[in-house]
PDB file of N, CA, C and O in Angstrom:
ATOM      1  N   UNK A   1     -46.594  39.795  27.120  1.00  0.00           N
ATOM      2  CA  UNK A   1     -46.705  39.288  28.474  1.00  0.00           C
ATOM      3  C   UNK A   1     -47.284  37.872  28.386  1.00  0.00           C
ATOM      4  O   UNK A   1     -48.473  37.684  28.646  1.00  0.00           O
ATOM      5  N   UNK A   2     -46.476  36.879  28.028  1.00  0.00           N
ATOM      6  CA  UNK A   2     -47.007  35.545  27.804  1.00  0.00           C
ATOM      7  C   UNK A   2     -47.521  34.847  29.052  1.00  0.00           C
ATOM      8  O   UNK A   2     -48.290  33.893  28.937  1.00  0.00           O
ATOM      9  N   UNK A   3     -47.129  35.282  30.224  1.00  0.00           N
ATOM     10  CA  UNK A   3     -47.541  34.566  31.441  1.00  0.00           C
ATOM     11  C   UNK A   3     -48.288  35.466  32.419  1.00  0.00           C
ATOM     12  O   UNK A   3     -48.327  35.177  33.615  1.00  0.00           O
ATOM     13  N   UNK A   4     -48.871  36.533  31.936  1.00  0.00           N
ATOM     14  CA  UNK A   4     -49.632  37.390  32.825  1.00  0.00           C
ATOM     15  C   UNK A   4     -50.156  38.596  32.108  1.00  0.00           C
ATOM     16  O   UNK A   4     -49.797  38.763  30.943  1.00  0.00           O
ATOM     17  N   UNK A   5     -50.950  39.440  32.662  1.00  0.00           N
ATOM     18  CA  UNK A   5     -51.568  39.278  33.959  1.00  0.00           C
ATOM     19  C   UNK A   5     -52.705  38.261  33.951  1.00  0.00           C
ATOM     20  O   UNK A   5     -53.086  37.757  35.008  1.00  0.00           O
ATOM     21  N   UNK A   6     -53.258  37.947  32.764  1.00  0.00           N
ATOM     22  CA  UNK A   6     -54.297  36.920  32.700  1.00  0.00           C
ATOM     23  C   UNK A   6     -53.685  35.538  32.805  1.00  0.00           C
ATOM     24  O   UNK A   6     -52.470  35.388  32.674  1.00  0.00           O
ATOM     25  N   UNK A   7     -54.495  34.539  33.036  1.00  0.00           N
ATOM     26  CA  UNK A   7     -53.966  33.187  33.208  1.00  0.00           C
ATOM     27  C   UNK A   7     -53.375  32.628  31.924  1.00  0.00           C
ATOM     28  O   UNK A   7     -52.561  31.707  31.988  1.00  0.00           O
ATOM     29  N   UNK A   8     -53.755  33.155  30.747  1.00  0.00           N
ATOM     30  CA  UNK A   8     -53.215  32.672  29.476  1.00  0.00           C
ATOM     31  C   UNK A   8     -52.337  33.695  28.773  1.00  0.00           C
ATOM     32  O   UNK A   8     -51.876  33.443  27.660  1.00  0.00           O
ATOM     33  N   UNK A   9     -52.099  34.820  29.381  1.00  0.00           N
ATOM     34  CA  UNK A   9     -51.256  35.842  28.775  1.00  0.00           C
ATOM     35  C   UNK A   9     -52.062  36.948  28.129  1.00  0.00           C
ATOM     36  O   UNK A   9     -53.271  36.826  27.938  1.00  0.00           O
ATOM     37  N   UNK A  10     -51.376  38.027  27.796  1.00  0.00           N
ATOM     38  CA  UNK A  10     -51.986  39.211  27.185  1.00  0.00           C
ATOM     39  C   UNK A  10     -50.967  39.841  26.255  1.00  0.00           C
ATOM     40  O   UNK A  10     -49.768  39.802  26.532  1.00  0.00           O
ATOM     41  N   UNK A  11     -51.429  40.427  25.145  1.00  0.00           N
ATOM     42  CA  UNK A  11     -50.550  41.141  24.219  1.00  0.00           C
ATOM     43  C   UNK A  11     -51.036  42.577  24.142  1.00  0.00           C
ATOM     44  O   UNK A  11     -52.226  42.829  23.955  1.00  0.00           O
ATOM     45  N   UNK A  12     -50.099  43.530  24.289  1.00  0.00           N
ATOM     46  CA  UNK A  12     -50.393  44.948  24.147  1.00  0.00           C
ATOM     47  C   UNK A  12     -49.642  45.463  22.926  1.00  0.00           C
ATOM     48  O   UNK A  12     -48.427  45.288  22.831  1.00  0.00           O
ATOM     49  N   UNK A  13     -50.347  46.095  21.992  1.00  0.00           N
ATOM     50  CA  UNK A  13     -49.735  46.672  20.796  1.00  0.00           C
ATOM     51  C   UNK A  13     -49.630  48.186  21.000  1.00  0.00           C
ATOM     52  O   UNK A  13     -50.635  48.896  21.024  1.00  0.00           O
ATOM     53  N   UNK A  14     -48.403  48.654  21.144  1.00  0.00           N
ATOM     54  CA  UNK A  14     -48.140  50.074  21.382  1.00  0.00           C
ATOM     55  C   UNK A  14     -47.699  50.724  20.073  1.00  0.00           C
ATOM     56  O   UNK A  14     -46.670  50.334  19.520  1.00  0.00           O
ATOM     57  N   UNK A  15     -48.442  51.698  19.566  1.00  0.00           N
ATOM     58  CA  UNK A  15     -48.057  52.370  18.319  1.00  0.00           C
ATOM     59  C   UNK A  15     -46.715  53.098  18.474  1.00  0.00           C
ATOM     60  O   UNK A  15     -46.439  53.692  19.516  1.00  0.00           O
ATOM     61  N   UNK A  16     -45.900  53.043  17.442  1.00  0.00           N
ATOM     62  CA  UNK A  16     -44.589  53.686  17.478  1.00  0.00           C
ATOM     63  C   UNK A  16     -44.712  55.194  17.706  1.00  0.00           C
ATOM     64  O   UNK A  16     -43.828  55.803  18.310  1.00  0.00           O
ATOM     65  N   UNK A  17     -45.797  55.796  17.230  1.00  0.00           N
ATOM     66  CA  UNK A  17     -45.965  57.244  17.405  1.00  0.00           C
ATOM     67  C   UNK A  17     -46.052  57.631  18.882  1.00  0.00           C
ATOM     68  O   UNK A  17     -45.792  58.784  19.227  1.00  0.00           O
ATOM     69  N   UNK A  18     -46.408  56.697  19.754  1.00  0.00           N
ATOM     70  CA  UNK A  18     -46.448  56.987  21.188  1.00  0.00           C
ATOM     71  C   UNK A  18     -45.044  57.079  21.783  1.00  0.00           C
ATOM     72  O   UNK A  18     -44.860  57.637  22.864  1.00  0.00           O
ATOM     73  N   UNK A  19     -44.067  56.536  21.084  1.00  0.00           N
ATOM     74  CA  UNK A  19     -42.710  56.472  21.620  1.00  0.00           C
ATOM     75  C   UNK A  19     -41.762  57.521  21.042  1.00  0.00           C
ATOM     76  O   UNK A  19     -40.653  57.688  21.549  1.00  0.00           O
ATOM     77  N   UNK A  20     -42.175  58.227  19.999  1.00  0.00           N
ATOM     78  CA  UNK A  20     -41.292  59.189  19.353  1.00  0.00           C
ATOM     79  C   UNK A  20     -41.561  60.599  19.864  1.00  0.00           C
ATOM     80  O   UNK A  20     -42.675  60.921  20.278  1.00  0.00           O
ATOM     81  N   UNK A  21     -40.529  61.432  19.829  1.00  0.00           N
ATOM     82  CA  UNK A  21     -40.658  62.818  20.276  1.00  0.00           C
ATOM     83  C   UNK A  21     -41.663  63.554  19.389  1.00  0.00           C
ATOM     84  O   UNK A  21     -41.557  63.500  18.164  1.00  0.00           O
ATOM     85  N   UNK A  22     -42.599  64.214  19.973  1.00  0.00           N
ATOM     86  CA  UNK A  22     -43.609  64.957  19.235  1.00  0.00           C
ATOM     87  C   UNK A  22     -44.693  64.073  18.643  1.00  0.00           C
ATOM     88  O   UNK A  22     -45.548  64.548  17.896  1.00  0.00           O
ATOM     89  N   UNK A  23     -44.659  62.802  18.971  1.00  0.00           N
ATOM     90  CA  UNK A  23     -45.660  61.870  18.448  1.00  0.00           C
ATOM     91  C   UNK A  23     -46.998  62.034  19.124  1.00  0.00           C
ATOM     92  O   UNK A  23     -47.142  62.781  20.091  1.00  0.00           O
ATOM     93  N   UNK A  24     -47.965  61.329  18.603  1.00  0.00           N
ATOM     94  CA  UNK A  24     -49.315  61.419  19.162  1.00  0.00           C
ATOM     95  C   UNK A  24     -49.525  60.345  20.226  1.00  0.00           C
ATOM     96  O   UNK A  24     -48.716  59.429  20.367  1.00  0.00           O
ATOM     97  N   UNK A  25     -50.597  60.469  20.954  1.00  0.00           N
ATOM     98  CA  UNK A  25     -50.966  59.465  21.950  1.00  0.00           C
ATOM     99  C   UNK A  25     -52.067  58.583  21.370  1.00  0.00           C
ATOM    100  O   UNK A  25     -53.234  58.689  21.747  1.00  0.00           O
ATOM    101  N   UNK A  26     -51.668  57.709  20.443  1.00  0.00           N
ATOM    102  CA  UNK A  26     -52.630  56.811  19.802  1.00  0.00           C
ATOM    103  C   UNK A  26     -53.055  55.730  20.792  1.00  0.00           C
ATOM    104  O   UNK A  26     -52.365  55.465  21.776  1.00  0.00           O
ATOM    105  N   UNK A  27     -54.184  55.122  20.520  1.00  0.00           N
ATOM    106  CA  UNK A  27     -54.729  54.090  21.401  1.00  0.00           C
ATOM    107  C   UNK A  27     -53.858  52.830  21.398  1.00  0.00           C
ATOM    108  O   UNK A  27     -53.333  52.431  20.359  1.00  0.00           O
ATOM    109  N   UNK A  28     -53.717  52.224  22.547  1.00  0.00           N
ATOM    110  CA  UNK A  28     -53.004  50.962  22.703  1.00  0.00           C
ATOM    111  C   UNK A  28     -54.024  49.840  22.531  1.00  0.00           C
ATOM    112  O   UNK A  28     -55.099  49.868  23.130  1.00  0.00           O
ATOM    113  N   UNK A  29     -53.677  48.853  21.706  1.00  0.00           N
ATOM    114  CA  UNK A  29     -54.571  47.733  21.446  1.00  0.00           C
ATOM    115  C   UNK A  29     -54.215  46.577  22.361  1.00  0.00           C
ATOM    116  O   UNK A  29     -53.040  46.231  22.492  1.00  0.00           O
ATOM    117  N   UNK A  30     -55.205  45.977  22.991  1.00  0.00           N
ATOM    118  CA  UNK A  30     -55.005  44.839  23.892  1.00  0.00           C
ATOM    119  C   UNK A  30     -55.638  43.595  23.287  1.00  0.00           C
ATOM    120  O   UNK A  30     -56.797  43.616  22.873  1.00  0.00           O
ATOM    121  N   UNK A  31     -54.865  42.507  23.239  1.00  0.00           N
ATOM    122  CA  UNK A  31     -55.360  41.221  22.751  1.00  0.00           C
ATOM    123  C   UNK A  31     -55.323  40.229  23.906  1.00  0.00           C
ATOM    124  O   UNK A  31     -54.295  40.071  24.566  1.00  0.00           O
ATOM    125  N   UNK A  32     -56.445  39.565  24.147  1.00  0.00           N
ATOM    126  CA  UNK A  32     -56.511  38.565  25.202  1.00  0.00           C
ATOM    127  C   UNK A  32     -57.203  37.319  24.675  1.00  0.00           C
ATOM    128  O   UNK A  32     -58.120  37.428  23.861  1.00  0.00           O
ATOM    129  N   UNK A  33     -56.786  36.133  25.120  1.00  0.00           N
ATOM    130  CA  UNK A  33     -57.449  34.906  24.698  1.00  0.00           C
ATOM    131  C   UNK A  33     -58.926  34.946  25.063  1.00  0.00           C
ATOM    132  O   UNK A  33     -59.303  35.412  26.139  1.00  0.00           O
ATOM    133  N   UNK A  34     -59.764  34.446  24.143  1.00  0.00           N
ATOM    134  CA  UNK A  34     -61.198  34.403  24.391  1.00  0.00           C
ATOM    135  C   UNK A  34     -61.929  35.677  24.022  1.00  0.00           C
ATOM    136  O   UNK A  34     -63.144  35.761  24.202  1.00  0.00           O
ATOM    137  N   UNK A  35     -61.208  36.686  23.502  1.00  0.00           N
ATOM    138  CA  UNK A  35     -61.851  37.938  23.128  1.00  0.00           C
ATOM    139  C   UNK A  35     -61.520  38.269  21.685  1.00  0.00           C
ATOM    140  O   UNK A  35     -60.423  37.969  21.213  1.00  0.00           O
ATOM    141  N   UNK A  36     -62.446  38.876  20.992  1.00  0.00           N
ATOM    142  CA  UNK A  36     -62.206  39.299  19.620  1.00  0.00           C
ATOM    143  C   UNK A  36     -61.958  38.161  18.650  1.00  0.00           C
ATOM    144  O   UNK A  36     -61.245  38.335  17.662  1.00  0.00           O
ATOM    145  N   UNK A  37     -62.530  37.011  18.911  1.00  0.00           N
ATOM    146  CA  UNK A  37     -62.374  35.878  18.013  1.00  0.00           C
ATOM    147  C   UNK A  37     -61.136  35.028  18.257  1.00  0.00           C
ATOM    148  O   UNK A  37     -60.917  34.050  17.542  1.00  0.00           O
ATOM    149  N   UNK A  38     -60.329  35.372  19.240  1.00  0.00           N
ATOM    150  CA  UNK A  38     -59.140  34.572  19.560  1.00  0.00           C
ATOM    151  C   UNK A  38     -59.545  33.375  20.417  1.00  0.00           C
ATOM    152  O   UNK A  38     -60.469  33.483  21.222  1.00  0.00           O
ATOM    153  N   UNK A  39     -58.865  32.228  20.256  1.00  0.00           N
ATOM    154  CA  UNK A  39     -59.211  31.070  21.073  1.00  0.00           C
ATOM    155  C   UNK A  39     -58.978  31.353  22.556  1.00  0.00           C
ATOM    156  O   UNK A  39     -58.085  32.119  22.915  1.00  0.00           O
ATOM    157  N   UNK A  40     -59.774  30.739  23.402  1.00  0.00           N
ATOM    158  CA  UNK A  40     -59.713  30.998  24.846  1.00  0.00           C
ATOM    159  C   UNK A  40     -58.775  30.046  25.580  1.00  0.00           C
ATOM    160  O   UNK A  40     -58.752  30.038  26.811  1.00  0.00           O
ATOM    161  N   UNK A  41     -58.018  29.260  24.865  1.00  0.00           N
ATOM    162  CA  UNK A  41     -57.116  28.312  25.520  1.00  0.00           C
ATOM    163  C   UNK A  41     -55.703  28.504  25.012  1.00  0.00           C
ATOM    164  O   UNK A  41     -55.480  29.155  23.992  1.00  0.00           O
ATOM    165  N   UNK A  42     -54.765  27.941  25.721  1.00  0.00           N
ATOM    166  CA  UNK A  42     -53.360  28.005  25.325  1.00  0.00           C
ATOM    167  C   UNK A  42     -52.480  28.226  26.527  1.00  0.00           C
ATOM    168  O   UNK A  42     -52.936  28.670  27.581  1.00  0.00           O
ATOM    169  N   UNK A  43     -51.214  27.909  26.357  1.00  0.00           N
ATOM    170  CA  UNK A  43     -50.302  28.022  27.482  1.00  0.00           C
ATOM    171  C   UNK A  43     -49.373  29.210  27.420  1.00  0.00           C
ATOM    172  O   UNK A  43     -48.859  29.635  28.455  1.00  0.00           O
ATOM    173  N   UNK A  44     -49.137  29.763  26.242  1.00  0.00           N
ATOM    174  CA  UNK A  44     -48.170  30.851  26.131  1.00  0.00           C
ATOM    175  C   UNK A  44     -48.599  31.908  25.144  1.00  0.00           C
ATOM    176  O   UNK A  44     -47.809  32.332  24.301  1.00  0.00           O
ATOM    177  N   UNK A  45     -49.852  32.341  25.240  1.00  0.00           N
ATOM    178  CA  UNK A  45     -50.351  33.391  24.332  1.00  0.00           C
ATOM    179  C   UNK A  45     -49.441  34.615  24.426  1.00  0.00           C
ATOM    180  O   UNK A  45     -49.203  35.132  25.517  1.00  0.00           O
ATOM    181  N   UNK A  46     -48.941  35.071  23.297  1.00  0.00           N
ATOM    182  CA  UNK A  46     -48.075  36.243  23.286  1.00  0.00           C
ATOM    183  C   UNK A  46     -46.600  35.921  23.363  1.00  0.00           C
ATOM    184  O   UNK A  46     -45.785  36.842  23.417  1.00  0.00           O
ATOM    185  N   UNK A  47     -46.218  34.646  23.369  1.00  0.00           N
ATOM    186  CA  UNK A  47     -44.793  34.281  23.411  1.00  0.00           C
ATOM    187  C   UNK A  47     -44.063  34.745  22.159  1.00  0.00           C
ATOM    188  O   UNK A  47     -42.909  35.170  22.230  1.00  0.00           O
ATOM    189  N   UNK A  48     -44.731  34.666  21.015  1.00  0.00           N
ATOM    190  CA  UNK A  48     -44.112  35.070  19.760  1.00  0.00           C
ATOM    191  C   UNK A  48     -45.002  36.104  19.085  1.00  0.00           C
ATOM    192  O   UNK A  48     -46.094  35.781  18.617  1.00  0.00           O
ATOM    193  N   UNK A  49     -44.536  37.337  19.038  1.00  0.00           N
ATOM    194  CA  UNK A  49     -45.285  38.416  18.411  1.00  0.00           C
ATOM    195  C   UNK A  49     -44.346  39.115  17.457  1.00  0.00           C
ATOM    196  O   UNK A  49     -43.212  39.437  17.812  1.00  0.00           O
ATOM    197  N   UNK A  50     -44.815  39.349  16.252  1.00  0.00           N
ATOM    198  CA  UNK A  50     -43.985  40.055  15.258  1.00  0.00           C
ATOM    199  C   UNK A  50     -44.684  41.298  14.806  1.00  0.00           C
ATOM    200  O   UNK A  50     -44.157  42.035  13.973  1.00  0.00           O
TER     201      UNK A  50
END
C-alpha cells in the first residue's frame, strides 16, 4: 500500500500459510516508516516489495 493508509505508505507481510487450505493463522507483519528502525520520510514506501 504505497500511498496509504499512512501518509508515507504501509507494507503488510502476509504469510503464505494463511492463504493455503488447512494452513495456520500466522501473525501478519506490518512495516511503517518511522517504526522499527525504518526511516520516517519518503514518498512511496512499499512501492517495490519482493
